[in-house]
C-alpha positions in Angstrom: 98.0 83.4 130.3 100.1 83.4 127.2 98.1 83.3 123.9 99.3 82.0 120.5 98.3 83.5 117.2 96.2 80.4 116.5 94.2 81.2 119.7 93.1 84.6 118.4 93.3 84.5 114.5 90.4 84.5 112.2 89.8 81.1 110.7 87.3 82.3 108.0 89.7 83.0 105.2 88.5 85.3 102.5 91.1 86.2 99.8 91.2 88.1 96.6 93.0 87.4 93.3 95.8 89.8 92.2 94.0 90.8 89.1 90.7 91.5 90.8 89.5 95.2 90.8 90.3 97.1 94.0 86.6 97.5 94.3 86.2 93.8 94.8 88.6 93.8 97.7 86.7 96.7 99.3 83.4 94.9 98.8 84.8 91.8 100.5 86.3 93.8 103.4 83.1 95.6 103.9 81.0 92.4 103.7 83.0 90.4 106.2 84.2 93.2 108.4 87.9 92.8 107.7 90.4 95.7 107.4 92.7 93.6 105.2 92.7 90.6 102.9 95.2 88.2 101.7 95.9 88.3 98.0 96.3 84.8 96.6 96.9 83.4 93.1 94.9 80.9 91.3 96.8 78.1 93.1 95.9 79.6 96.5 99.5 80.7 97.2 99.8 83.9 99.1 101.3 86.7 97.0 100.5 89.7 99.2 98.0 91.6 101.4 95.7 94.5 100.7 94.4 96.7 103.4 92.0 99.6 103.8 95.1 101.7 104.3 96.3 100.6 100.8 93.0 101.7 99.4 93.0 105.0 101.1 96.6 105.6 99.8 95.4 104.8 96.3 92.4 107.1 96.5 94.6 109.9 97.9 97.2 109.5 95.2 94.6 109.1 92.4 91.4 111.1 93.4 90.2 111.2 89.9 90.1 107.3 89.6 87.5 106.7 92.3 86.0 103.9 90.3 89.2 101.9 90.7 88.6 101.8 94.6 
């Protein structure tokens, strides 16, 4: 049986604003059990994605800035 993306996608969309602190994205991912979030502007247009891997890379490159993530 062939499945389409619409058959398996998450329909509960949770997004974060581009100017939100990284910690906000981490909190939302933790709360909803997501490994990534869409980043949308104030008009709900998709401008990017942030993932747990992005956060780990940030922490690895800036270990002194743990409050950022």
